[in-house]
C-alpha positions in Angstrom: -35.7 -10.6 -18.2 -36.7 -14.3 -18.2 -37.7 -16.1 -15.1 -34.7 -18.4 -15.5 -32.3 -15.4 -15.7 -34.0 -13.7 -12.8 -33.5 -16.9 -10.7 -29.9 -17.2 -11.8 -29.2 -13.6 -10.7 -30.9 -14.1 -7.3 -28.9 -17.3 -6.9 -25.6 -15.6 -7.8 -26.4 -12.7 -5.6 -27.2 -14.9 -2.6 -23.9 -16.8 -3.2 -21.9 -13.6 -3.3 -23.7 -12.4 -0.2 -22.8 -15.6 1.7 -19.2 -15.3 0.5 -19.1 -11.6 1.6 -20.3 -12.7 5.1 -17.5 -15.2 5.3 -14.9 -12.6 4.1 -16.2 -10.2 6.8 -15.9 -12.9 9.4 -12.3 -13.6 8.3 -11.0 -10.1 8.0 -12.9 -8.4 10.9 -10.1 -9.1 13.4 -7.8 -7.0 11.1 -10.1 -4.0 11.0 -9.5 -1.4 13.7 -12.3 -1.9 16.2 -13.4 1.7 15.9 -14.0 1.2 12.1 -15.9 -2.1 12.1 -19.3 -0.6 12.2 -18.5 1.9 9.5 -17.2 -1.0 7.3 -20.4 -2.9 7.8 -22.5 0.1 7.0 -20.5 0.8 3.8 -21.1 -2.8 2.6 -24.8 -2.1 2.5 -24.5 0.5 -0.2 -23.3 -0.1 -3.8 -20.2 1.5 -5.0 -20.8 4.2 -7.6 -18.9 4.0 -10.9 -15.9 6.2 -11.4 -13.9 7.7 -14.2 -10.4 9.1 -14.6 -10.0 11.9 -17.1 -7.3 11.7 -19.8 -5.3 15.0 -19.5 -4.2 14.7 -23.1 -7.8 14.9 -24.3 -9.1 17.8 -22.1 -10.5 19.4 -25.3 -13.3 16.9 -25.3 -14.8 18.2 -22.1 -14.1 18.9 -18.4 -16.0 17.0 -15.7 -18.3 20.0 -15.6 -19.0 19.7 -19.3 -19.6 16.0 -19.1 -22.0 16.5 -16.1 -24.0 19.1 -18.0 -24.2 16.9 -21.1 -25.2 13.7 -19.4 -26.9 14.7 -16.2 -24.1 13.3 -14.1 -23.5 14.2 -10.5 -19.9 13.7 -9.4 -17.6 13.9 -6.5 -13.8 14.0 -6.7 -11.6 11.1 -5.7 -9.6 12.4 -2.8 -6.3 11.0 -3.8 -6.4 11.3 -7.6 -6.7 14.7 -9.2 -8.3 13.4 -12.4 -10.6 10.9 -10.7 -14.4 11.4 -10.2 -17.1 9.2 -8.7 -20.4 9.3 -10.6 -22.9 9.5 -7.8 -25.7 9.9 -10.3 -25.4 8.8 -13.9 -28.6 8.5 -16.0 -26.3 8.1 -19.0 -23.8 5.3 -18.4 -20.1 6.5 -18.7 -19.5 3.7 -21.2 -22.2 5.0 -23.6 -20.7 8.5 -24.5 -18.8 9.8 -27.5 -16.1 11.1 -25.1 -15.5 7.5 -23.8 -15.2 6.2 -27.4 -12.7 9.0 -28.1 -10.6 8.1 -25.0 -11.3 11.2 -23.0 -11.6 9.2 -19.8 -11.1 5.7 -18.5 -13.8 3.9 -16.4 -12.0 2.7 -13.4 -12.7 1.6 -9.8 -11.4 4.3 -7.5 -9.2 1.9 -5.6 -7.4 1.1 -8.8 -6.4 4.8 -9.0 -4.3 4.3 -5.8 -1.0 2.7 -7.2 0.0 5.5 -9.5 -1.3 8.2 -7.2 0.9 7.3 -4.3 4.1 7.4 -6.3 6.3 10.5 -5.9 5.4 12.7 -9.0 9.1 13.6 -9.3 9.8 10.1 -10.6 7.7 10.8 -13.7 9.2 14.2 -14.4 12.2 13.5 -16.7 11.3 11.0 -19.4 11.3 8.0 -17.2 11.7 4.3 -18.3 8.7 2.6 -16.8 7.7 -1.1 -16.5 4.2 -2.2 -15.9 4.8 -5.8 -15.1 1.3 -7.2 -15.1 -0.4 -4.6 -17.2 -3.6 -6.0 -18.7 -6.3 -4.8 -19.1 -4.4 -1.5 -19.1 -6.2 0.9 -16.8 -3.2 1.5 -14.6 -1.0 1.6 -17.6 -3.1 4.5 -19.0 -2.7 6.2 -15.6 1.1 5.9 -16.0 0.8 7.4 -19.4 -0.9 10.4 -17.9 1.4 10.7 -14.9 4.4 10.7 -17.2 2.8 13.0 -19.8 3.4 10.3 -22.4 7.1 11.0 -22.3 9.8 8.5 -21.7 8.8 4.9 -22.4 6.5 2.4 -20.9 7.0 -1.3 -21.3 3.6 -2.8 -20.7 4.0 -6.5 -20.1 1.5 -9.2 -19.3 2.3 -12.9 -19.0 -1.2 -14.0 -20.3 -1.3 -14.1 -24.1 -5.1 -14.0 -24.1 -4.9 -10.7 -22.1 -2.7 -8.8 -24.7 -5.5 -7.8 -27.1 -7.4 -6.0 -24.3 -4.2 -4.2 -23.3 -3.5 -3.1 -26.9 -7.0 -1.8 -27.4 -7.0 0.2 -24.2 -3.7 1.9 -25.0 -4.7 2.6 -28.5 -8.0 4.2 -27.5 -6.2 6.3 -24.8 -3.7 7.7 -27.3 -0.5 6.3 -25.8 2.4 6.8 -28.1 5.5 6.0 -26.0 4.7 2.4 -25.1 5.7 -1.1 -26.1 3.4 -4.1 -25.3 5.2 -7.4 -24.5 4.1 -10.9 -23.5 6.7 -12.5 -21.2 6.8 -14.2 -17.8 7.2 -11.4 -15.3 9.6 -13.5 -13.2 12.3 -13.1 -15.9 12.7 -9.3 -15.9 15.2 -9.1 -13.1 17.6 -11.4 -14.8 17.1 -9.6 -18.1 17.1 -5.9 -17.1 18.8 -5.6 -13.7 18.9 -2.0 -12.2 17.4 -0.3 -15.3 13.8 1.1 -14.7 13.0 4.4 -13.1 9.6 3.2 -12.0 7.9 -0.2 -11.9 4.3 -1.0 -11.2 3.5 -4.6 -10.1 -0.3 -4.9 -9.8 0.1 -8.6 -9.0 -2.3 -11.4 -9.9 -4.2 -12.1 -6.7 -7.1 -14.0 -5.1 -9.3 -10.9 -5.1 -10.5 -11.6 -1.6 -12.4 -8.5 -0.6 -15.6 -7.4 1.1 -17.1 -5.9 -2.0 -17.7 -7.7 -5.3 -17.4 -5.5 -8.4 -17.3 -6.3 -12.1 -13.6 -5.8 -12.6 -12.7 -7.8 -9.4 -15.5 -10.3 -8.8 -15.5 -12.1 -5.4 -15.0 -15.9 -5.6 -14.2 -18.8 -3.3 -10.5 -19.4 -2.8 -8.7 -22.3 -1.3 -5.8 -22.1 1.1 -3.7 -24.0 -1.3 -4.4 -21.5 -4.1 -3.8 -18.5 -1.8 -0.4 -20.0 -0.8 0.5 -20.5 -4.5 -0.5 -17.0 -5.4 1.6 -15.5 -2.5 4.6 -17.5 -3.6 4.2 -16.2 -7.2 3.7 -12.7 -6.0 7.0 -12.9 -4.0 8.9 -14.1 -7.1 7.4 -11.3 -9.2 8.2 -8.7 -6.6 11.8 -9.9 -6.3 12.2 -9.8 -10.0 10.7 -6.3 -10.2 12.9 -5.0 -7.4 16.0 -6.4 -9.2 15.0 -4.6 -12.4 14.5 -1.3 -10.6 17.2 1.3 -10.8 18.8 2.6 -7.6 16.9 5.7 -6.6 13.8 4.4 -8.5 10.4 3.6 -7.1 8.2 0.5 -7.3 4.5 0.1 -6.3 3.3 -3.3 -5.4 -0.5 -3.6 -5.3 -3.2 -6.2 -5.2 -7.0 -6.1 -5.1 -7.1 -8.6 -2.2 -7.3 -8.0 1.6 -5.5 -11.2 2.4 -2.4 -10.3 4.5 -0.7 -13.4 3.1 -0.6 -11.8 -0.3 -0.1 -8.2 0.9 2.0 -7.3 4.0 3.5 -10.8 4.2 4.8 -10.5 0.7 6.2 -7.0 1.4 7.8 -8.2 4.6 9.5 -11.1 2.7 11.0 -8.6 0.3 12.2 -6.3 3.1 13.9 -9.3 4.8 15.4 -10.7 1.5 17.0 -7.4 0.2 17.7 -5.7 3.5 19.1 -2.2 3.4 19.1 -2.1 -0.4 15.4 -1.3 -0.4 13.0 0.6 1.9 9.3 1.2 2.1 8.2 4.8 1.3 5.9 6.9 3.3 2.7 7.8 1.4 0.6 9.6 3.9 1.3 13.0 2.4 -0.4 11.8 -0.8 -3.5 10.4 1.0 -5.8 12.9 2.8 -6.4 10.5 5.7 -4.7 7.4 6.9 -5.1 3.9 5.5 -2.2 2.1 7.2 -1.2 -1.5 6.6 -0.8 -4.0 9.4 2.4 -5.4 11.0 1.0 -8.4 12.7 -1.6 -11.1 12.0 -2.3 -14.7 13.0 0.4 -14.5 15.6 3.0 -13.4 13.1 5.0 -10.2 13.6 6.2 -8.4 10.5 8.7 -5.6 9.8 7.1 -2.5 11.4 7.6 -0.7 8.1 4.7 -2.7 6.6 2.4 -0.2 8.4 3.5 2.3 5.8 1.6 0.3 3.2 -1.9 1.3 2.1 -4.7 -1.0 3.2 -8.1 0.2 1.9 -11.0 -1.0 3.9 -14.1 -0.1 2.0 -15.2 2.7 4.4 -12.0 4.7 4.2 -12.3 6.0 0.6 -15.5 4.4 -0.5 -13.8 1.8 -2.5 -13.5 -2.0 -3.0 -10.8 -3.5 -0.9 -7.3 -2.8 -2.0 -3.6 -2.9 -0.9 -0.5 -1.0 -2.1 3.0 -0.4 -1.0 5.7 2.0 -2.3 9.2 0.7 -2.4 12.4 2.7 -3.0 15.7 1.1 -4.1 18.7 2.5 -2.2 21.5 0.4 -3.7 22.0 -1.8 -6.8 21.8 -5.6 -6.7 21.9 -8.2 -9.3 20.1 -11.5 -9.8 21.8 -14.8 -8.9 21.8 -15.6 -12.7 21.9 -13.0 -15.5 20.2 -14.1 -18.7 19.8 -12.5 -22.1 16.3 -11.4 -23.0 14.5 -12.8 -26.1 15.8 -11.3 -29.3 14.2 -10.8 -32.7 15.9 -8.8 -35.5 13.9 -5.6 -35.9 13.6 -6.3 -39.6 11.3 -9.3 -38.8 8.9 -7.1 -36.7 7.1 -6.0 -39.9 8.1 -2.3 -39.5 10.3 -0.7 -42.1 12.3 2.5 -41.7 11.8 5.1 -44.4 14.4 6.2 -46.9 14.9 10.0 -47.2 12.6 10.2 -50.3 10.0 8.0 -48.7 10.0 10.1 -45.5 9.5 13.3 -47.5 6.7 11.8 -49.5 4.9 10.3 -46.5 5.2 13.5 -44.5 3.6 15.4 -47.4 0.8 12.9 -47.7 0.1 13.2 -44.0 0.2 17.0 -44.2 -2.5 16.8 -46.9 -4.5 14.3 -44.9 -4.5 16.0 -41.5 -3.9 19.6 -42.3 -0.9 19.7 -39.9 2.7 18.5 -40.1 2.4 15.2 -38.2 6.0 14.2 -39.1 7.5 17.3 -37.7 5.3 17.1 -34.6 6.4 13.5 -34.0 10.0 14.4 -34.5 9.8 17.0 -31.7 8.3 14.3 -29.5 11.3 12.0 -30.2 9.3 9.7 -32.5 9.7 8.5 -36.0 7.4 7.4 -38.8 7.7 3.9 -40.1 5.9 1.7 -42.6 4.2 -1.6 -41.9 2.6 -3.2 -44.9 0.2 -0.5 -46.1 0.2 1.5 -42.9 2.1 4.4 -41.4 3.0 4.0 -37.8 4.5 6.5 -35.2 7.1 4.7 -33.1 9.0 6.1 -30.0 12.7 6.5 -30.8 13.7 5.4 -27.3 12.1 2.0 -28.0 14.0 1.9 -31.3 17.2 2.7 -29.6 17.0 0.5 -26.5 14.5 -2.3 -27.2 14.4 -2.7 -31.0 15.4 -6.4 -30.7 12.8 -7.2 -28.0 9.9 -9.1 -29.5 6.8 -6.9 -29.0 3.1 -7.4 -29.5 2.7 -3.8 -30.4 4.6 -0.5 -30.3 3.5 3.1 -30.7 0.4 4.1 -32.7 -0.9 3.7 -36.2 -1.3 7.0 -37.9 -2.9 6.2 -41.3 -3.6 3.3 -43.6 -3.8 3.0 -47.4 -7.2 2.2 -49.0 -8.5 2.1 -52.5 -9.6 5.7 -51.9 -6.1 6.8 -50.8 -4.7 7.4 -47.3 -7.2 7.2 -44.5 -6.6 8.6 -41.0 -6.6 6.2 -38.1 -9.4 7.2 -35.7 -7.4 6.8 -32.5 -4.6 8.9 -33.9 -7.2 11.4 -34.9 -8.5 11.7 -31.4 -4.9 11.8 -30.2 -4.0 14.8 -32.5 -7.5 16.4 -32.6 -6.6 19.9 -31.5 -3.8 20.1 -34.2 -5.8 18.8 -37.1 -6.6 21.5 -39.6 -8.3 19.4 -42.2 -12.1 19.8 -42.8 -14.4 18.7 -39.9 -18.1 18.3 -40.3 -20.8 18.0 -37.7 -23.2 15.0 -37.8 -26.8 15.0 -36.5 -27.7 12.6 -33.7 -29.4 10.3 -36.3 -26.4 10.4 -38.6 -24.2 9.5 -35.6 -26.4 6.5 -34.7 -26.2 5.2 -38.3 -22.4 5.8 -38.5 -21.7 4.0 -35.2 -23.8 1.0 -36.5 -21.3 0.8 -39.4 -23.5 2.4 -42.1 -22.4 4.9 -44.7 -24.1 8.3 -44.9 -25.7 10.0 -47.9 -25.5 13.8 -48.0 -26.3 16.2 -50.7 -23.5 18.6 -49.7 -20.5 16.4 -50.4 -19.1 18.4 -53.3 -15.6 17.1 -52.9 -13.2 14.9 -54.9 -13.6 11.2 -54.6 -11.4 9.9 -51.7 -11.5 13.2 -49.8 -11.2 12.5 -46.1 -13.5 14.3 -43.7 -13.2 14.3 -39.9 -16.6 13.8 -38.2 -17.8 15.4 -34.9 -20.9 15.7 -32.8 -22.4 19.0 -31.7 -19.9 19.2 -28.8 -16.9 18.9 -31.2 -16.0 15.4 -30.0 -14.6 13.2 -32.8 -17.0 10.5 -34.0 -15.1 9.0 -36.9 -13.3 9.4 -40.2 -15.1 9.1 -43.6 -14.1 9.1 -47.2 -16.1 10.9 -49.9 -17.5 8.9 -52.9 -20.1 11.0 -54.8 -22.8 11.9 -52.4 -21.8 9.1 -50.0 -19.6 9.2 -47.0 -17.9 5.8 -46.7 -17.4 4.3 -43.3 -14.0 2.7 -43.6 -12.4 1.0 -40.6 
């Protein structure tokens, strides 16, 4: 590292340290006195990275398998069955084949809280789910796992520049029953009143914490900006509660410790909607307490705000975090009902198959994958559609209920047509890996290195017809890629 970069890192580190000291001074009066020393002690140690396993891709390795392969030492996250801290990781979790195949998501442990505190029963029967501020998508993938990728998730984000990251994460994770949209979250209540079984609002916030991490970096914040954020959070929460179905659940969360953006926002919603909403009790899903506060700066809030989750860093060895679980006990409508944006489905680029086309595509996919992808998708309430020279798997519920809603993406790509013929999409390949009966070949570590750098492979054993598709794995049977045969070459086609 150059002297200039070293000096920049020291300067940045010193600035963050001073900011952390100011944050500690600000928030210390809110920390229970008996815990203050434990909080200070925790701040002197870095937070270990953490992963959340993808239950749909367990075939790629359990946490025990991963630990043996990469020399990891792990400890379970107390409130998330699929979550693990990596207390020792000589091989970074982002550098493995399993990560590339979507076998786990790298996620701060605090960010595992929102979905973990919901009642599992809300995900049991093909729920309609809204993730209102979804990008970059980590919590959305947690919703995919919690619901077993059944039902339907509308993953929305108001920032157009944040949509590509969300789409990429969902594709890699293997999420089929999802629609990605780009709308102002404040509009959903007037568009979809009393419709969703579960809503997650991980609200944009000031990220005021006691620990600075890559996903939630600490930064200076003005009182004016904090006030503006709290006002927007209140509007988003009101819209989300309006869109929630009676009997449904909503989690409101932030990565800030500011009570103006946390308990005060919750208190405002409780006052505004009265007996039509309530705050759920989450202690049974947390091994030890992390209660919210009901008073600060001389303000007294609804006592139910103590049912919220306020994560000081010492309680679960996390960055600071806040979450609250709402239940809706009665329907209510917005002051003004509006019609959501509409686009004829024909203009989306997707085309439904005729009977003959459906049979032909199903046969082509059966040849390609070695299993009946069309029949499998039908059993999962999905359909195959064409988009240009691509085959896509789309959830039928989205086609039935939201076909006119302009979407940035929907479902998953299955295969695409190339000069060699039909080529399997790699993310669909990892999604369906345990069902694929087509030929799989194991690559050496050097071949894997070359393949991942975008090179083609030359092998003397490729005695197959030109255009034949092979599914590539490593020695642990983790998918590495999809290649097309051309003579003695294995073409790396994206």
